Each structure stands twice: as structure tokens, then as C-alpha cells.
N, C-alpha and C positions, 0 to 999 in steps of 0.2 A: 570521552570526557568523563572524568571522575566528579561525582556530584555528592554534596553533603549539605546538611542544614545546621545552623547554629544561631545563637543569639548575637546581639550587636557587640562585636568585640574587635576582631582583627580587620584590617582594611584590604589586604591583598595588593597585587600589583595594579589592578584595575578595579575601581569600585563604581558600580552602576546604581544610580538613585532614580528609580522611576517616579515621576511626579505628575500630578493631575493638573488639568487646565486651570489657569488663573491663580496658581499658588503665588504667594508674595514673599515667602521666606523659606529657608531651608527646613524641610520637615524634621520633626523630632528624631534624634539619634543619628542624624546625617553625619555629624563630625566626630562621633565616638571613635577613639583610637587615633585620631589625627593630632598632630602637635598644635600649639597655639597659633603659630603663623599660618599654616595651611588651613586651619579652621576658620580663621578670619577671612582668608581669600575665598574659601568655598561658600561661606555665608554671604559674602558680598556679591558673589556671582549669582547665587540663588535669588537675591533680592533685587537684582538688576533687571532691565528690560530685555536682556539678551535671549531669554527663553520664557515662553508663556505657558508651556505644558501642553500645547497642541500635539496631536498624534504625529509622531515622527520627528518632532523637533529634538535637537540635542545641543548640549553645551558642555565642553570639556574644560576642566581646570587641572592644570599640571602642577603637582606638588612633589616635593622630594619623597621618593619611594612609593608614591601612589598617584595614579591619574584618576580623578573623580569625574564621572560623566553623568550629567542629568539627562534623562530620556523622557520626553513627553508621551503620555498615554491618553490624553483627552479628558473629557469630563468624568468625574468620579461615578456619577449615577449612570453613565452610558458605557462604562467599560465592560466589554464582553470577553469571553475566552478567546475569540478569534483575534480581536484587537491586541490582547495581551500576548498571544502566541506569535502573531506576526511581528509585533514590536520587538519581542525577544529575539526572533530570528534575524531581523534586520540589524538589530544592535550587534549581535555576534559577527555578522557579515562585515560590519563597518570597523571592527577592532583591528588595530595593527598588532601583529605579533612581536613587534619591537618593544612594546610596552611591558611585556612579561606574559607569563602563562596563567597566573592565578587571578581568577575573577571572583569578585564578591558582589552579590546583588543585595541591596538593603530595601526590604519591603517595610515601609513605615505604616502609618495608620491608613485605614480605608480599603485594605486589601482582603479579599476572601481567599480561602485556601484554593478554590478552583482557579482563580485568576493568577495567583502566585505560581501555581503549578504550570499553568498554560504558558506564562512568560518564560519560565525555566525550560519547559518542554520545547518551545520554539528555538531556544538556543541549542538544546541537545539535538533536535532534528536537523538544524542547519549545520551542525558540526560534523560535516561529512565531505569527503572527497574521494574520488576513485583515481588513484595515481600509481597503481601498482606496476604499470608498464612504463613509467617515466623514471629517468635517471635522477637520483636525489642529489641535491647540492648540499653537502654537509655543512657548509657555512651558514646556510639559511634553514637548516633543519629545525623544526619546531617540535618540542616534546609532547605537545598536546595540551589542551586547556584543562584546568581544574575549576570547578564552579562551586561556590559556597553560597547558599541561599539563607539570608539572615532575616529573622522576624522576631516578634515578641514571644516570650516564653510560652504563652498560652496557645500559640499556634504550632509550636515546633513538633510535637508528637504526631499530629495528624498530617502536617506538612511534610515531615520526613517520610512517612509511609506513602503519601501521594506522589512525591517526587521520585522516590525509589521505584515505584511501580511504573511511572512514566519513563524512567531511565531504562528499565528492563524491556518495556514494550518497544522502545526506540532501537534496541539491539535487533529486533525482528524487522523493523523498517529498514535499517541499514543493511541487513543481510539481503533483503529483497532488492534493494538498490544495487548492491554488489553483483548479484546474479543478473539483473537486467542490464547492467553496464558492461558486462563481459562481452568481448567480441566473439563472433560465432565460431571462429577458428579455435578459440580457447574453451568455449562452453557449448557443447553439442549434446544431443539427447543422452548418450551413455555417460558423458561427463557429469551432467546434471544428476543422474542416478548415483554415480559414484560419490559425489559430494553429499548427497542426501544420506547415503549409507555411512559415510565418514562422520557426518554431523550426529547421527544417532548413536555412535559408539560411546559407551560409558554412561548412557542415559537409561536407567532402569525402567522408566515408565514410557519409553518411546520405542516403537517398532517402525522400521522402514523396509519395504519389499520392492524390488525392481523386477518388472517383467521385461525381459529382453526380447529381441526379435523372434527368437524361436518360441518363447512362451506366448507372445502375442499371436503367433500363428496357431499354436495349440489351442488357445482360448477362443480364437475366432474374432479377434479385434481387427476386423477387416478394414474399417474406415481409417483407423490410425495407420495401418500398414499401407493403404493406398496412398495416403499423403506422403509418407516418409520413404517409400521404396525407390524414389528417384535419386536419393542421395546415398553416398557411400557411408554416411553417418546414419545408421539405422535407427528407427524409432524405438521407443520404450514407453512403459507406463510406470509411474512411481506411486506407491501407496504409503501414506503417512498414517500412523496410528498413535495417538496420545492416550495414555492410561488404558491400554487395550483390555486389561483384566477387570475393569470395573464396569458397572451398569450393563452387564452382559445381556440382560433381558429388557433393556430400555432402548428407546429410539434416541439417537444422538445426532448432532449436526454432521453433515458431510459437505466438504468444500472441494470444488473441482476447478482445475486451472487449465487453460489453453497454454501449451508450451511449444510454440514454433520457434526454435532457436535461431532460424533465419528463414525469411520468407521472400523468395525471388518472385513469387507468383506461380512458379512452376511453368508449364507449357503456356499458360495465360500470363506471360511474363510481365512484370511491372516495368514502367519507365525507369531509366537509370537515375533520374533526379530524385534524391531522397531515399533511394533504396538502402543506403548505409544505415538508416534508422531501423531497418527491419530486424536487426538483432534484438530490438525491444519487443518483438512479437511473442515473446515467451513471458511477458510480465505477469500474465494471469497465474502462471505456475510459480513465478518468483514470489508473488504475493502469498500463495498457499504455503510455500516453504517458510517465508518470513513470519507468517501467522503462527505456524507451529513452533518456531523459535520463541516468539513472544508469549505464547501460551505456556510453553515449558518453563521459560525464564521466570514468569510470574507465579509459577506453582499452581496452575489451574488443575483441579483434581478430577474434573469430569472427563469422559471419553469423547474424543473427536476423531473423525476420519477425514482423510484428504486424498485426492487423486490428482495427479498431474499427467497430462497426455502430451508426450514429447515427440516431436518430429522436426525434420528439416525439409522444407518444401523447395525442391530443386528440379530443374528440367534435365532430362536425360532420356536415353533410349528405354530406361526402365520406368519412367515416370507415368503416372496416370494422365488421362487426356480429357479435354472437353468432349462430351458426348458419351463417355463411359458410363456404365451402370455398375456401381460397386455395392458389395454387401456391407453389412454392419453387424456389430455384436447383437443388436436387437433382433436381427432377422429381417428387418426392413431393408429394402434396396433404395439407393440414392442415385438419381441421375445428375451427372456433373455438367453444369453449364459453364462453370469457370473453376479452373484449378486454383485460382487465387482466392476463392471462397473456401479455403482449406480448414480454417479454424473451427467452423461449425461441424465439419466432418469428424475431426478428432474428438470433439466434445460429444458427438452423438454416442460414441462408444463409452466415454467416461461417464456420461449421465445415466446411461442404461445400467452400467455396472454399479453406480452409486446406489441405485434403488435396491440392489441385492444386499446392501449393508444395513438395511432396516433403519433408514435415516428419519430423524424428526423433521428435517427439511434438507433440501439440497440448494446450495448456492454455487453458481459458476461465475468465474471471472475471465474475461477475454478482451484482448485488444482486437475486437471483432470487425468493426466497420468504420470506414471513413464517413459514412452517412451519419453516424452518431456525432462525429466531430462537427460536421456541418450543422447539425441540429442544436447542439449544446455548447459548441466551442470547447475550451479547455477548463471551463469553470465547474463542470459537474459530469459525473459518470451517468450513463443511461441505466435505468432500472426497470426491468420488466418482471412480472410475477403472476402466477396463477392463484395466489393466495393474498387476500387483502391484509391480513394481520401480519404476515411475513414482510410484505412490501413496506408497510408502515414502520415496522420494527427496524428494518434496514435503513429507511429514510431518517428515522430519529437517531439511530446510532451514528450515521454519517454526519448529521447536523451537530451532534454532541462533540465531535472531534474535528469539525470543519473539513470533512471529506464528503462533499455533497453527492447524493445519489438521487437523480431526478426521475420520478415516476413517468413511464412512457406507456403508450397503449399497446395492448396485445389483443387485437380485434379478431373476430372470427374470419373476416375477409382476408386477413394476412395468412391465417392458417390454410384457408381454402386455396389461396394462391400457391402456397408451398407444397400442397398435396395434389397439384393439378398436372403432374407429369403424365405424359402419354406412355412412358416406358418403364417407370419405376414407382415405388410407393411415395417417395419424396423427391423433390428437386432442390438442388443446393443454391439456386439463384431465383430471384423474383422475375416477374415478367417485364419489368421496366426499371427505371432509375429512381422512382419515387418510393419513399418509405423504406429504404434499404435496411436501416437498422431494425425496423419493426418486423420486416419479413425474415430477417436473420433470427430474431428472437422466436418468431413463430415456427421456424425450422427446428430450433432446439426443443421447443415444447413437444414436438412429435416423439421425443425420446425420453419423456417423463412418464414413468409407469403408474398405473393404477394399483391400489391395494385395498383390501377389504378391512373394514372395522369390525368390532366385536359383534355387530348386528348383521354382518354379511353384506353391508352396503359398500359399494366401490366408489372411490374418489381418487383423484390424482394426488400423488405425494406433493406436499408444499415445495415449491421451487421458485427461485429467483435467479435472474441473469443480470450481471453487471457488465456493461460494455465500457471498458476503460481506455478505449482507443485515444480519447482526447486528454486523459488525465494521467497517463502512465509515464510520460517522459517529456522533457523540455517544456515544462509549463512555466512560462515567464511570470505569470501572476501568482505563483506559489512561492511565498516568501521563505518557506522552510526548506527549499531545495535550490541549490546553486545551479545545477546542470544535470542532465541525464535522467536516469530512472528516478521515480518519485517514491516507490514503495507504497503506492496508493492502496487504501482499504485494509492494510494490515491492522491499523488502529480501529477502523470501523468494525471489522469482524471480531477483533479481540473484545471490543466493548459489547457487541451484540451477544457473543457467546458467554462472556463472564458476568455480564450484568443484565442480560435479557432485554 
């Protein structure tokens, strides 16, 4: 979608007029650019009882050359960025491509820059489909939408900057969705690495490094290897570095993603029902990739590190088994209670490696547990952290972009449970079915290193874990996504990193 801003001038093929509740006439500037006859019809429709301005209401007026659509956004004093964003998304979803490609939104009085941007952002986020493997019908081919956001001159400079930024961040969200939606026979660990290297080409301030199977063996990434060795598609780790030559002596964020390109469960095999969705089990890594695209596109000048831990979890004669004790990069051993609890295993190596990059904080993202979905549904990601300030910063960043991250408990009892193996340092499964998302987070915490401050005092590196199992794909309540991968938390982490 091509997006621009302008004052009230042209009308486009489709003109959207967002209106507040209980309006009784066409807002100022509604009919600028329309002829006399269409203006009379539009004003008459606005003054009728056919629309009151309640959230979600719409009224279409067909005129020669332009379809005018009034969209209700509710009470002016209660308009939030969520309502604006969702209304914009639903508005785009309702549009017929037979009406033309050029959309104009007219923001009249009563609109803040934040809410205007959110409305347009909702349309941009919703303007996505994954159809690369479908045959195109040339007769119904659509050239893509263009969007012009119109407002009073006094808003245009700030609004243009804000919407341009939202548009660039959206490229990261859409890239994340593309990666998540790819079938596993098309996107496997080495292919993810190849695409990352291809993406980095020509970008002077970006570095991507791929550790292949041989390098993983050399470096001792034993937990990643254990998960991926059952597949003919061997595991790898991908390192993203943005602005690697700046802030060389400073601590900077490191974002780690779980990247299981397909999860059968391994020897602890999953039921067949719903297994087709397990191509989405790499969405944590897809979010990391999309985040780096968003940061690069918006020109972020700070240094950021990223690690994605890629593997395919398959059953075979080479696969690891329940009861195995595997090594990890940390030197700690892990007793395997279920090979279907593989995400935490690959993250154990990634998290330990992240500490070696001198991070200001580490955040991992993973479609980790069904227990998190049971607890929170699809409305929020689970959020665990060893640092109150980091937890609150992530929560607020998520709220600011309507990607909720809900704080969850990381109790000593959960850690005790996950370190109670009789045969290894850590166990990869809890003792029962209760609190499964919490014990998974407690497992990950065992791979967060301590470091000394200038006074010689040791403390854990600030770390947070986002369980996105419920928010990463097929979220019916997310108005900004039609189907498939959501690109969740690209916008959250972009906001956190760039705005603090």
C-alpha cells in the first residue's frame, strides 16, 4: 500500500469519512472536490438517521467517480488508538476492489495525530495476503491500494512523519507474517538463514551471520543440535546485527527467537489434528527477523543484536528421545521428559549465547506452550521477567500498540520444580500438568547468566520471556489480520527499542 498525506483536495475512487457518535450533519470539508449533485446527496445522507456514528456503523453513498463511505468511530471523548486502528482495519476489509484502487481518508475536526495514524495503520496492517502459491486470475487482478490521508494543514507535517513511520514498521510486520505463513517444505532452517543473508545484501549497517550444522557442532550448541538432528533439514542459528560498528562499549538489546520451522513433537509425537499449524512454531524467529526489518526501515541508529535458533523437530532413527540427557552450550545438562518441549531446549543455547554479547537486556519470543493459551486465550501474550522495570516497559510498549503482554508469575517453586531432575541439572518438563507456561519460563531462567557490576556485585542480566503461542496465528479477534501469522510484537519491540 502506497501511503501519503495531503490537505482536503482530491476525492479518490473511495472516500472514507470517519464520524463521531451523534453527529447530525456532514463534517466540515466532507464534500470538497465533489460536484454539486454528489455534494447534495452526501450531505443529505449524513443528516439522515441511517448512521449515528456508533463504532462499526457505516453508510455508503455512490456518486459518479467516487464512493463516499461514512464510518462510525464512537464518542469523540472516548476514541482510543485501539478503536481507531481496529475501525481502520475493518473498513479496509469491507471495501470492494471493484470500486477502484485509490482510497482517501478525510479526518475532519476532533482528531489527534495519534488516532489519525492508528486509523491509517489499521488499514496498512490489514492490507496483507499470502497468496504466492495460488494461481492468479488476471481478470480479477488488483494493482494494490493507494491511501491518501487528508487533514487540516496544521496537522500535515507531523501526520506525514507519523504515518510514514507506521508504514515502514508495517513492512516488518508483513515480513514476519510472510515467514510465518510459509509452509515447512518451503521454509526450513537453512532456507531461513539464506533469506536472512539475502535480506542483508546491500544494507551497509546490517550484518547477518549463519551458523550451519558444522559450526553448531564446533561451538557446542548441543541443545539446538539435539532438537534438529532427527530431520534431514539440519538446524542452524542466525545472528542479526544492526549498526554493528556503533556503541561498541555499550550494552544494547538482544532479541532471541524460537525457530522450529515444523514441530511434529518428535518421538513424543503430536496428534494429527491441528498439526498442520505447526509451521507457525517458528514465529518467534519470524518476529525477530521482522523487527530488524522495521528497525532498519525506520533508520534506527542504535546497535541491536538478534539470535534465531532454527530447527525442525522430526521423529527418526536419529532423533533424540524421552529420557535422554543432553548437553547444552551453557555446560548444563538437560533431562528430556518430552521431545515435544523442544522450544525451550533450543532457546537454552540462544539465551546463554546472548549473554556473551553484553546485552542491556535479553528478550526471547516463543510459541512455547499450550498452557499459555489456556491461561490467556488469544487476547494477550504471556510475559515473564526477572526484572520489574523491563517487565513494565514491555507491558507499556505492548499497550501502546495494542499488542498486549500480560505479566505472569515466575515463582521460586517453579524454578525448584525445573531443577529437580535426578539425572541432570535441569529437566525440560514439569512434574504435572499445572502451571505449564510458568514452569517453561522457569526452565528458560536457568540459562540467564549473572554478571558483575562496577562494584563487583553479581546479578542476573535483565531478561523477559514472551510466550506468543496464543497470539502468533489465526487470531479471530485481531481485526488487523485476516488469516495466518500475525507478526505479533514486531511493533511492541520496535516501540520499546526506539522510544524506551
